[in-house]
VOPA-18719 format. One line per 2 residues: number of its first residue (from 1); their letters; for each residue x negated, y, z of C-alpha. Coordinates in steps of 0.02 Angstrom, whole numbers, always signed. Layout:
NUM) A) X,Y,Z | ...
***
This chain:
1) MN) -3516,+3307,+2975 | -3666,+3233,+3063
3) KD) -3636,+3185,+3245 | -3812,+3240,+3296
5) NV) -3774,+3422,+3255 | -3623,+3430,+3368
7) LK) -3647,+3528,+3529 | -3635,+3404,+3672
9) KQ) -3627,+3532,+3812 | -3516,+3683,+3828
11) FN) -3605,+3846,+3874 | -3535,+3937,+4024
13) KQ) -3516,+4126,+4038 | -3679,+4147,+4136
15) DV) -3783,+4061,+4001 | -3707,+4167,+3862
17) QR) -3736,+4327,+3961 | -3918,+4277,+3991
19) VR) -3948,+4254,+3804 | -3864,+4422,+3768
21) NV) -3976,+4507,+3895 | -4133,+4431,+3820
23) LT) -4084,+4481,+3643 | -4043,+4660,+3693
25) GK) -4207,+4682,+3788 | -4128,+4676,+3961
27) AG) -4210,+4513,+4016 | -4216,+4563,+4199
29) ER) -4030,+4604,+4214 | -3914,+4500,+4322
31) TT) -3799,+4373,+4242 | -3684,+4346,+4390
33) EG) -3596,+4456,+4514 | -3647,+4431,+4695
35) IG) -3545,+4456,+4851 | -3611,+4542,+5007
37) YT) -3762,+4655,+5030 | -3828,+4743,+4877
39) KK) -3992,+4836,+4882 | -3988,+5017,+4826
41) RE) -4073,+5023,+4657 | -4180,+5169,+4607
43) FH) -4224,+5195,+4425 | -4388,+5280,+4382
45) KE) -4458,+5348,+4220 | -4632,+5336,+4146
47) GD) -4756,+5432,+4253 | -4646,+5447,+4409
49) VW) -4734,+5421,+4576 | -4639,+5358,+4728
51) TE) -4671,+5275,+4896 | -4594,+5108,+4937
53) DG) -4637,+5003,+5091 | -4783,+5118,+5131
55) RE) -4864,+5099,+4959 | -4867,+5219,+4814
57) WT) -4802,+5157,+4646 | -4792,+5225,+4470
59) IK) -4734,+5167,+4299 | -4873,+5159,+4169
61) DG) -4847,+5089,+3994 | -4677,+5023,+4047
63) FK) -4743,+4922,+4195 | -4724,+4959,+4381
65) QN) -4898,+4976,+4455 | -4969,+5003,+4627
67) IT) -5076,+5160,+4649 | -5238,+5118,+4740
69) RL) -5394,+5210,+4792 | -5488,+5125,+4652
71) DK) -5383,+5196,+4510 | -5512,+5331,+4472
73) AK) -5650,+5201,+4472 | -5549,+5093,+4354
75) EL) -5550,+5236,+4227 | -5740,+5236,+4226
77) VT) -5752,+5053,+4177 | -5749,+5014,+3992
79) PM) -5591,+4914,+3954 | -5592,+4750,+3861
81) FC) -5483,+4817,+3720 | -5489,+4985,+3631
83) PS) -5336,+5092,+3675 | -5322,+5151,+3493
85) CN) -5340,+4992,+3390 | -5320,+4856,+3524
87) KI) -5476,+4763,+3462 | -5604,+4689,+3581
89) MK) -5738,+4814,+3631 | -5891,+4703,+3632
91) ER) -6018,+4795,+3526 | -6161,+4882,+3612
93) LD) -6107,+5053,+3547 | -5928,+5038,+3611
95) AP) -5967,+5072,+3795 | -6060,+5238,+3774
97) IY) -5937,+5300,+3643 | -5789,+5253,+3754
99) KY) -5858,+5352,+3901 | -5856,+5512,+3799
101) FR) -5715,+5490,+3672 | -5600,+5358,+3753
103) RC) -5600,+5244,+3600 | -5713,+5115,+3519
105) FN) -5857,+5155,+3401 | -5761,+5103,+3245
107) CQ) -5609,+5212,+3291 | -5723,+5360,+3326
109) AE) -5815,+5336,+3160 | -5649,+5327,+3067
111) FE) -5586,+5483,+3159 | -5743,+5580,+3111
113) MR) -5732,+5520,+2931 | -5553,+5585,+2918
115) LR) -5609,+5753,+2989 | -5744,+5764,+2856
117) IK) -5619,+5723,+2719 | -5501,+5859,+2782
119) GL) -5645,+5983,+2795 | -5627,+6005,+2985
121) WE) -5792,+5925,+3034 | -5886,+6088,+3067
123) DY) -5748,+6154,+3181 | -5745,+5989,+3275
125) QK) -5935,+5991,+3296 | -5929,+6170,+3361
127) QL) -5792,+6121,+3484 | -5899,+5975,+3550
129) DN) -6054,+6085,+3566 | -5957,+6222,+3657
131) AT) -5881,+6095,+3776 | -6056,+6030,+3816
133) ID) -6118,+6207,+3849 | -5966,+6244,+3961
135) HL) -6003,+6086,+4060 | -6185,+6140,+4078
137) IE) -6134,+6315,+4137 | -6019,+6236,+4268
139) HV) -6161,+6123,+4325 | -6284,+6269,+4340
141) NN) -6155,+6372,+4437 | -6126,+6229,+4559
143) HY) -6313,+6205,+4584 | -6345,+6389,+4621
145) NS) -6194,+6403,+4735 | -6248,+6251,+4837
147) SF) -6423,+6327,+4850 | -6349,+6489,+4916
149) EE) -6255,+6396,+5053 | -6407,+6299,+5116
151) TN) -6477,+6352,+5282 | -6661,+6358,+5319
153) EG) -6649,+6353,+5507 | -6741,+6190,+5524
155) WM) -6781,+6017,+5459 | -6781,+5850,+5546
157) SE) -6939,+5754,+5510 | -6951,+5565,+5495
159) AG) -7024,+5557,+5670 | -6868,+5641,+5740
161) EM) -6949,+5809,+5776 | -6859,+5970,+5732
163) QK) -6966,+6079,+5620 | -6925,+6263,+5599
165) WR) -6974,+6341,+5436 | -6979,+6523,+5387
167) GG) -6927,+6594,+5222 | -6774,+6563,+5119
169) IN) -6696,+6603,+4952 | -6702,+6779,+4884
171) KD) -6517,+6786,+4843 | -6529,+6943,+4735
173) LA) -6665,+6867,+4627 | -6573,+6701,+4617
175) QK) -6410,+6787,+4567 | -6503,+6885,+4433
177) SL) -6580,+6723,+4368 | -6409,+6638,+4369
179) DE) -6332,+6782,+4270 | -6472,+6776,+4141
181) TI) -6456,+6587,+4124 | -6268,+6596,+4099
183) KY) -6290,+6739,+3973 | -6417,+6635,+3876
185) LE) -6304,+6480,+3878 | -6155,+6583,+3820
187) SL) -6261,+6649,+3676 | -6287,+6469,+3618
189) KK) -6101,+6446,+3587 | -6045,+6448,+3407
***
């Protein structure tokens, strides 16, 4: 037996437990028992939201993350890697496709190709068109409703003078126009 292969140091219990923890996927577990104060441990699942030290936290993709005011803005930014295929999204078509479909151009092209093979392309196209029309109807409704709530009591000019204008929106005519527009948009659905 070769003397170089002989273990020169004996492993203690803590070292063995650490290796066991790493192999079983529990790398963060303790390997020794402590004496004294122990902090109360709370275990959270994926998607849980809790407050700790005045900050909100959640678990996303297995990682504990801080919830900030910018989380919604982070969703608008195109990520570096595609969530579907994990490839770098660097092509010029990836950003606009990601904003609408939440995947890269190549993943979207592959998805659409599979739909065509299965014969579901027409249904998918109708679903996209109807979703666009629904969004447009919602936009038109919001525009008309904000117009109805506007007051026409006066206007402040650039010189700081209050100008009083007469007139206003004919609400009956505007409502009739809104109903006709929505009826026309609904007729475009397939």
